[in-house]
TORFI-380688 format. One record per residue (C-alpha): x, y, z. Coordinates in steps of 0.02 Angstrom, whole numbers, plus 50000, padded with zeros to 5 digits. Layout:
<gukes>
XYZ...
</gukes>
This chain:
<gukes>
500005000050001500715016949946500905029650086500105046350038501615057050074500935072249990499315071550092500305069250253501445083750207499915095250176499105089850339500725093650436500865110050350499075114550394499405110050575500885121850580499775135450501498455132250633499735133850772500315150250700498555156950686498115152250866499715157350950500525170250836498835177150796498455180350981500105189650990499565200950851497845203150937498785208951093499485223350989497705227550934497185230051115498785239451151498275251351017496565255351089497105254251272497005273451294498265286551352499925283251440499185282651613497435276351572498095261451472499645258051576498985242251666498195235251505499805237451412500775229951555499685214451551499905212951360501765214451374501835201851517500715189751424501655189351256503365193551316504055175751351503305168151192503125180351050504765175850968504415157250989502725158750905503565164150741504365146850733502695140950663502765153450522504565148050478503965130050486502535133650363503665143050242505005129850240503795115650218502885124650078504505128449991505085110450007503465100949986502555111249851503895121949772502895126949619501495133549730502715142549840503515150949690501825156549619501195163649785502825171949829502995180349659501175185349633500855190549815502575198749845501795215749889500705209850038502005197050086503355210550090502265221950192501855207950314503705204050330504095222050370502695222350494503395207250583505135215050589504525232150639503375224850772504705214750855505975228950857504705241250928504105229151060505935226451116506395245051111504855250851206505235239451353506915247651374506475265551333506445277951479505675293751391503825294751369503975300751193505055285651149503815273651228502395281851131503385280950967503845262450985502145258551056501275265850902502435256250789502105239950884500245242550884500105248150703501165233250644500095221450750498565227050645499385228250476500305211450480498825199850501497825210550379499075208250241499285189550280497395188250273497345196250100498555182750037497405169150102495915178150020496815178649851497195160049865495415155649919494665165449773495835157749643496765173349600498525165749606498835156549443500285144249423501925151749361503095165449414502165181849438500775176649319499415184249426498845202449449500115209849567498765221349640497095213449605497695196949673497595203949851496515219449831494835211349797493245207949895493735190949965495525196550010494875212450098493625202750201494925189150243496105202950299494775210250413494315193150479496155189450517496325205750617494685203150719495015184350747496775188950816495985202150928494655189750983495885176251030497005189051123495535195551221495025177951276496805173751326497075190251416495455188451515496135171851586497835179751620497045194251713495995182451810497495172651865498335188551919496815194252019496565210251920494655210551922494485226851828495565220651685494585204151686492955213351660493725224751528494455210751423492885200251448491835214051369493105215551227493075197051195491155196651192491095211651076492465205050963491705187550958490095194950890491045205150759491985189550701490305180150687489535194150585491085195350473491055176450449489205177350395489635191950278491055181850210489875168250147488945181750047490585188149975491145170449933489535166449849489805181449731491715181149717492205162649741490645151949705491575135249704492285137849877490605144149937489765127949877491045117049963490885126550123489005126550133488505110150058490095099850032491295090150141491845106350231490115109550302490415099950466491945110250503490945126150468489625120050589490955115950714491605133450703489895141150727489475130150873491165133450957490945152250929489225152051010489865141451152491285153751180490075168251202489055157851328490655153151425491215171151426489535176751490489655163451628491485168251665492205151151625493845158651574494865142751557493605132851452493295147251335495105146151279494725129251202493065134051117493795150651050495255140950973494045128350898493035142350820494505149750733495285133050687493635127250618493615141550492495385138050442495205119350416493515122150331494435132650199495755119550180494555105050165493425114550043494865118849925495755101949932496465094749821496585110749717497985122149774498015134249627496835135549480497115119549377498445113349499498085099049616499145092749757499715077349658500375088649523501195101649635501985090449769503845086549768504455069049730504135055349858505995054449900505995073149943504385071650041505025056450138506655065150184505725081150236504465072050342505845061150419506845076750465505245084650537504885069350643506645070150716506555088950744504845087550828505615076550963506585091951019505455106350966503755100951024504245096151205505265112251214503765123051162502605113551275503775116151422503925134951381502005137051375501695126351530503035135251632502365152351577500585147751621501085142451797501945159151829501165175351891500015183451770500645201151789500545215551907498985218352008499125237052014
</gukes>
């Protein structure tokens, strides 16, 4: 029996993308709440919680993005080349956002002057909004079939400035903000900061509703702009994942209302992951217009070597990341005052 190496590779790649969306996305969402926290004094404790929550892990979370890029480059090189060349404008802007965000976050922590902290804080917050937006536009271009095979064969502007991409970008930003608000609510609760708990709980409830409305609007946009994907999502094999996402989203709102801050982390993650996997299942096996996974995948020898190297690396990486997250969650959740 032949082992479906290409399908295994794609599933592993999608798992890495899911990890980046759930962990790295929440980091970006923390920057969104940093942006709207208020003035220097009014928003001081909120920003302190954001810094404390993402400080130990924000660099580690980008490991998942590197993982996805390397696996895509190795496992489906023709798709990687087409996406990177057609989408180089939003990808470049996203890369600049990641670099600028990290530098600003680091510099703000060591700045002593108020104007410096404001400057670096603004750069950190703006980059935290712009980066997931541009990454979302790339996903929207892929979902709507606007990236043809070949080097720079697609419209360099229209491929990511279109109804599906713009809605996907907005959904990426709001989903990141929603995850961050859910996670920060739990962190504030662990730290005994009741006022921050209530504040981020209200933000999570409001943002969860916005994400739900955007998702519903997204179905309308997909019906008009990407009808094949719409059909697969609403009546095809991806429908159970869409239902799971909706159910998990509604459960998250109930859990937030009932102040079940630990359980809601799971349902919020399921709601976002359900959307991501629904898209993947709906589009499979087509990666680009006219290009299926079997056609785009690397040779079996390359895939076998890649997956073998990943398995060995996972023995070191996964326990290390698990220990990092577990240690961090057992620590203090931040200042109380």
